[in-house]
C-alpha positions as CSV (number, residue, x, y, z in Angstrom):
1,M,-42.1,-28.3,-115.4
2,N,-44.0,-29.6,-112.5
3,S,-42.0,-31.2,-109.7
4,P,-42.5,-34.9,-108.8
5,V,-44.2,-33.8,-105.6
6,A,-46.7,-31.7,-107.5
7,I,-47.4,-34.4,-110.1
8,T,-48.1,-37.0,-107.4
9,A,-50.1,-34.7,-105.0
10,G,-53.1,-36.5,-103.6
11,K,-51.9,-40.0,-104.5
12,D,-51.5,-42.8,-102.1
13,L,-47.9,-43.3,-103.2
14,E,-47.4,-46.6,-101.4
15,A,-50.5,-48.2,-102.9
16,E,-49.6,-46.8,-106.4
17,I,-46.1,-48.1,-106.2
18,R,-47.3,-51.5,-105.2
19,R,-49.8,-51.5,-108.1
20,L,-47.2,-50.4,-110.6
21,K,-44.7,-53.0,-109.3
22,S,-47.2,-55.7,-109.9
23,A,-48.3,-54.4,-113.3
24,R,-44.6,-54.0,-114.5
25,N,-43.5,-57.3,-112.9
26,A,-40.9,-55.3,-111.2
27,V,-38.6,-55.9,-108.2
28,I,-37.7,-52.9,-106.0
29,L,-34.2,-52.8,-104.5
30,A,-33.2,-50.3,-101.8
31,H,-29.8,-49.6,-100.4
32,Y,-29.4,-49.2,-96.6
33,Y,-28.7,-45.5,-97.2
34,Q,-32.2,-44.8,-98.7
35,E,-34.9,-43.0,-96.8
36,P,-37.0,-45.3,-94.5
37,A,-40.1,-45.1,-96.6
38,I,-38.2,-46.5,-99.6
39,Q,-36.5,-49.2,-97.5
40,D,-39.9,-50.3,-96.2
41,I,-41.6,-50.7,-99.6
42,A,-38.6,-52.5,-101.2
43,D,-38.5,-56.2,-101.9
44,F,-34.9,-56.3,-100.8
45,V,-32.8,-54.0,-98.7
46,G,-29.0,-54.4,-98.5
47,D,-25.6,-53.7,-100.0
48,S,-25.3,-52.9,-103.7
49,L,-23.8,-56.1,-105.0
50,D,-26.0,-58.4,-102.9
51,L,-29.0,-56.5,-104.2
52,S,-28.0,-56.9,-107.8
53,R,-27.4,-60.6,-107.4
54,K,-30.8,-61.1,-105.7
55,A,-32.5,-59.2,-108.6
56,A,-30.7,-61.3,-111.2
57,A,-32.1,-64.4,-109.5
58,T,-35.7,-63.2,-109.8
59,D,-38.1,-63.5,-112.8
60,A,-38.8,-59.8,-112.7
61,D,-38.8,-57.9,-116.0
62,V,-38.0,-54.6,-114.3
63,I,-35.5,-53.7,-111.6
64,A,-36.2,-50.4,-109.8
65,F,-32.9,-49.7,-108.1
66,C,-33.2,-47.2,-105.3
67,G,-29.5,-46.4,-104.8
68,V,-27.0,-44.6,-106.8
69,R,-26.0,-44.9,-110.5
70,F,-23.1,-47.3,-110.2
71,M,-25.3,-49.7,-108.3
72,A,-28.0,-49.7,-111.0
73,E,-25.2,-50.2,-113.5
74,V,-24.1,-53.3,-111.7
75,A,-27.7,-54.6,-111.8
76,K,-27.7,-54.0,-115.6
77,I,-24.3,-55.7,-116.1
78,L,-25.6,-58.8,-114.3
79,S,-29.1,-58.7,-115.8
80,P,-28.8,-57.2,-119.3
81,E,-32.2,-58.7,-120.4
82,K,-34.0,-56.7,-117.6
83,T,-35.1,-53.1,-117.7
84,V,-33.2,-51.3,-115.0
85,I,-34.6,-47.9,-113.8
86,L,-33.1,-45.4,-111.3
87,P,-35.6,-43.0,-109.7
88,D,-33.2,-40.0,-110.2
89,I,-30.6,-40.4,-112.9
90,K,-28.5,-37.6,-111.1
91,A,-28.0,-39.9,-108.1
92,G,-24.3,-40.3,-108.6
93,C,-21.5,-41.0,-106.2
94,S,-18.5,-38.9,-105.1
95,L,-16.2,-41.9,-105.5
96,E,-17.4,-42.6,-109.0
97,D,-17.0,-38.9,-109.8
98,S,-13.5,-38.9,-108.4
99,C,-12.4,-41.5,-111.0
100,P,-13.2,-40.5,-114.6
101,P,-12.8,-43.5,-117.0
102,D,-10.3,-41.7,-119.3
103,A,-8.1,-40.6,-116.5
104,F,-8.2,-44.0,-114.9
105,G,-7.4,-45.7,-118.2
106,K,-4.4,-43.4,-118.6
107,F,-3.3,-44.1,-115.0
108,R,-3.5,-47.9,-115.6
109,A,-1.4,-47.5,-118.8
110,E,1.3,-45.7,-116.8
111,H,1.6,-48.7,-114.4
112,P,1.4,-51.7,-116.7
113,G,3.0,-54.0,-114.1
114,H,0.3,-53.5,-111.5
115,I,-2.8,-55.6,-111.1
116,S,-5.9,-53.3,-110.7
117,L,-8.2,-53.9,-107.8
118,T,-11.1,-51.5,-108.1
119,Y,-13.8,-50.9,-105.5
120,I,-17.3,-51.5,-106.8
121,N,-18.1,-47.8,-106.2
122,C,-17.1,-46.8,-109.7
123,S,-18.7,-46.5,-113.2
124,A,-19.2,-49.4,-115.6
125,A,-16.6,-47.8,-117.8
126,V,-14.0,-47.8,-115.0
127,K,-14.9,-51.5,-114.2
128,A,-14.1,-52.2,-117.9
129,H,-10.6,-51.0,-117.3
130,T,-9.9,-53.1,-114.2
131,D,-8.8,-56.7,-113.4
132,I,-10.8,-57.5,-110.3
133,I,-13.7,-55.7,-108.6
134,V,-13.8,-55.8,-104.8
135,T,-16.3,-54.7,-102.1
136,S,-15.6,-53.7,-98.6
137,S,-16.7,-57.2,-97.5
138,N,-14.4,-59.2,-99.7
139,A,-11.4,-57.0,-100.5
140,E,-9.1,-58.4,-97.8
141,A,-9.8,-62.0,-98.8
142,I,-9.1,-61.2,-102.4
143,I,-5.9,-59.4,-101.7
144,S,-4.7,-62.4,-99.7
145,Q,-4.9,-64.5,-102.9
146,I,-2.6,-62.1,-104.9
147,P,1.1,-63.1,-104.9
148,A,3.1,-61.0,-102.5
149,D,5.5,-59.8,-105.3
150,Q,2.6,-58.6,-107.5
151,P,2.2,-54.8,-107.3
152,I,-1.4,-53.6,-106.7
153,L,-3.2,-50.5,-107.9
154,F,-6.2,-49.8,-105.8
155,A,-9.0,-47.3,-106.8
156,P,-10.9,-45.2,-106.2
157,D,-11.2,-44.9,-102.4
158,R,-7.9,-43.9,-100.8
159,Y,-9.2,-44.5,-97.3
160,L,-10.4,-48.0,-98.0
161,G,-7.2,-48.7,-99.8
162,A,-5.1,-47.4,-96.8
163,Y,-7.2,-49.5,-94.4
164,L,-6.7,-52.6,-96.5
165,S,-2.9,-51.8,-96.8
166,R,-2.6,-51.7,-93.0
167,K,-4.7,-54.9,-92.6
168,T,-2.8,-56.9,-95.2
169,G,0.6,-55.4,-95.0
170,R,0.6,-54.8,-98.8
171,D,2.0,-51.6,-100.2
172,M,-0.6,-50.5,-102.7
173,L,-0.6,-47.6,-105.2
174,L,-3.8,-45.7,-104.3
175,W,-6.0,-43.6,-106.5
176,D,-6.9,-40.3,-104.7
177,G,-10.6,-40.6,-104.2
178,A,-12.9,-40.4,-101.2
179,C,-16.5,-40.6,-100.1
180,I,-17.9,-37.2,-99.1
181,V,-20.1,-38.8,-96.5
182,H,-17.5,-40.7,-94.6
183,E,-15.0,-37.9,-94.8
184,Q,-17.3,-35.7,-92.8
185,F,-17.0,-37.4,-89.4
186,S,-15.3,-35.4,-86.8
187,E,-12.8,-37.1,-84.5
188,K,-13.2,-34.4,-81.8
189,E,-17.0,-34.8,-81.8
190,L,-16.8,-38.6,-81.9
191,I,-14.6,-38.5,-78.8
192,R,-17.1,-36.2,-77.1
193,L,-19.9,-38.7,-78.0
194,K,-17.8,-41.6,-76.5
195,V,-17.4,-39.7,-73.3
196,R,-21.1,-39.1,-73.1
197,N,-21.8,-42.8,-73.8
198,P,-19.2,-44.7,-71.9
199,G,-18.8,-48.3,-73.1
200,A,-20.8,-47.8,-76.3
201,P,-19.0,-49.6,-79.1
202,V,-18.1,-47.6,-82.3
203,A,-18.9,-49.3,-85.6
204,A,-17.4,-47.7,-88.6
205,H,-17.2,-48.2,-92.4
206,P,-13.7,-48.6,-93.8
207,E,-14.4,-45.6,-96.2
208,C,-13.8,-43.5,-93.1
209,P,-10.4,-41.7,-92.6
210,P,-7.9,-43.5,-90.3
211,H,-8.5,-41.0,-87.4
212,I,-12.1,-42.3,-87.2
213,L,-11.2,-45.9,-87.7
214,D,-8.7,-45.7,-84.8
215,H,-11.6,-45.3,-82.4
216,A,-13.7,-48.1,-83.9
217,D,-14.5,-51.4,-82.1
218,H,-15.7,-52.8,-85.4
219,V,-14.8,-51.9,-89.0
220,G,-16.8,-53.3,-91.8
221,S,-19.3,-53.0,-94.7
222,T,-22.8,-51.8,-94.0
223,S,-24.1,-55.4,-93.8
224,S,-21.2,-56.3,-91.5
225,I,-22.0,-53.3,-89.2
226,L,-25.6,-54.4,-89.1
227,K,-24.7,-57.9,-88.2
228,Y,-22.2,-56.7,-85.5
229,V,-24.7,-54.5,-83.7
230,L,-27.4,-57.1,-83.7
231,E,-25.1,-59.8,-82.3
232,S,-23.4,-57.7,-79.7
233,D,-24.5,-57.7,-76.1
234,A,-24.1,-53.9,-75.9
235,G,-27.2,-51.7,-75.6
236,T,-25.9,-48.5,-77.2
237,F,-23.8,-48.1,-80.4
238,L,-22.1,-45.2,-82.1
239,I,-22.5,-45.6,-85.9
240,A,-19.9,-44.1,-88.2
241,T,-21.5,-44.5,-91.6
242,E,-24.4,-43.0,-93.5
243,P,-27.2,-42.7,-90.8
244,H,-30.1,-44.2,-92.8
245,I,-28.8,-47.7,-92.0
246,I,-30.0,-47.0,-88.4
247,H,-33.5,-47.5,-89.6
248,Q,-32.8,-51.2,-90.2
249,M,-31.0,-51.5,-86.9
250,E,-34.0,-50.0,-85.0
251,K,-36.4,-52.3,-86.8
252,A,-34.3,-55.4,-86.0
253,A,-33.3,-54.4,-82.4
254,P,-35.8,-51.9,-81.0
255,H,-34.5,-52.5,-77.5
256,K,-31.1,-51.1,-78.4
257,S,-30.0,-47.5,-79.0
258,F,-28.1,-46.3,-82.1
259,I,-26.4,-42.9,-82.3
260,G,-25.0,-41.6,-85.6
261,A,-21.4,-40.3,-85.3
262,P,-21.3,-36.5,-85.6
263,G,-19.9,-34.3,-88.2
264,A,-17.8,-31.2,-87.5
265,D,-20.8,-29.2,-86.4
266,G,-21.6,-31.7,-83.7
267,N,-24.5,-33.4,-85.5
268,C,-24.8,-36.0,-88.3
269,N,-26.9,-34.1,-90.7
270,C,-23.9,-33.5,-93.0
271,N,-23.3,-37.3,-93.1
272,A,-26.5,-38.1,-94.9
273,C,-25.6,-38.9,-98.5
274,P,-26.9,-36.1,-100.8
275,F,-26.9,-38.5,-103.8
276,M,-29.0,-41.1,-102.1
277,A,-31.4,-38.4,-101.0
278,L,-32.2,-37.6,-104.6
279,N,-34.4,-40.8,-104.8
280,T,-37.8,-40.2,-103.3
281,M,-41.1,-42.1,-103.2
282,E,-42.5,-39.6,-105.7
283,K,-39.7,-40.3,-108.1
284,L,-39.9,-44.1,-107.6
285,Y,-43.6,-43.9,-108.5
286,L,-42.9,-41.9,-111.7
287,A,-40.0,-44.2,-112.7
288,L,-42.3,-47.3,-112.4
289,R,-45.1,-45.4,-114.3
290,D,-42.9,-44.3,-117.2
291,L,-40.1,-47.0,-117.0
292,K,-37.5,-44.3,-117.0
293,P,-34.8,-43.0,-116.3
294,R,-33.3,-46.2,-117.7
295,I,-29.8,-47.5,-117.3
296,T,-28.1,-48.3,-120.6
297,I,-24.6,-49.6,-121.1
298,P,-22.9,-50.3,-124.4
299,E,-22.6,-54.0,-124.8
300,D,-18.8,-54.0,-125.3
301,I,-18.4,-52.1,-122.0
302,R,-20.9,-54.3,-120.2
303,L,-19.0,-57.5,-121.3
304,R,-15.6,-56.0,-120.3
305,A,-17.1,-54.8,-116.9
306,L,-18.6,-58.2,-116.3
307,K,-15.2,-60.0,-116.4
308,P,-13.7,-58.3,-113.3
309,L,-17.1,-58.9,-111.5
310,E,-16.9,-62.6,-112.4
311,R,-13.3,-62.8,-111.2
312,M,-14.3,-61.2,-107.9
313,L,-17.1,-63.7,-107.3
314,E,-14.7,-66.6,-108.1
315,M,-12.2,-65.3,-105.5
316,S,-14.8,-64.3,-102.8
317,P,-15.4,-66.4,-99.7
318,K,-18.5,-68.6,-100.0
319,S,-18.4,-68.2,-103.8
320,A,-20.4,-71.3,-104.2
321,A,-23.5,-69.1,-103.4
322,K,-22.8,-66.8,-106.4
323,A,-25.2,-66.6,-109.3
324,D,-24.2,-68.4,-112.6
325,L,-23.2,-65.3,-114.5
326,S,-21.9,-67.2,-117.5
327,A,-25.5,-67.8,-118.7
328,I,-26.1,-64.0,-119.0
329,A,-22.8,-63.0,-120.5
């Protein structure tokens, strides 16, 4: 079988993708962790939930989601009438993989008195087992609305759960999952980088282990980190999250310097998400050409997964800006 690179050899991929996007009435979404070429050709670049909501608000017939599988599933949950394609169906997520639906369902059944807060980085089938979906941006605000005597089960990211437990003072039962990207950062190498760049703030994602977060001047989601570095007066920043977000930082603030936090080997190559890297311009072209791989979700699971997403949006700050999901349920 010919590789996507061989099949598309000699083509002007950018021009072909734009032609197919128009022909298919498609919208292209790119997560911050995608390669720069994909970010630059996308209609929207951002966090996973925000991208799905923007796509749902368009009149597009096709959503080409350049991210990982759970993100494309959220787009399908919110836009069941649209065709949702993912350039590489193998673009999964270590957090999703760490939380199999059957095991999570059994775990929930063993703790019937707990309310389940589940990070959006999970499969549609796991979402269908949960009470409220949360993101790294809204989790703290949602936890604050849950009665203090109500036990909480948090899945699948133990590091995000531990960070939220420290922030809110809530004792939560944590599922034992983690992001392979954010686990890779080295505290020793980060300290060395801080010494070489005195005064440079550290911005970190809450999926990082606590020994990394302890050195952070700002902890937040990818969009929160981007906002922080653009609004700060500092000129150099150390970024402890997947390094492809630096592309958006450099575009928005070319006069500033952004340095990816290093892994154990002293560089940040190991911190590039291998799942995100599976999506390429060649595969995006083929996905738009063939309208596959397609995301499909059984309707009963989609409807069950939609409920905790709706509950999240109702409890989130600035919820007035949310899409009317009742119309597509």
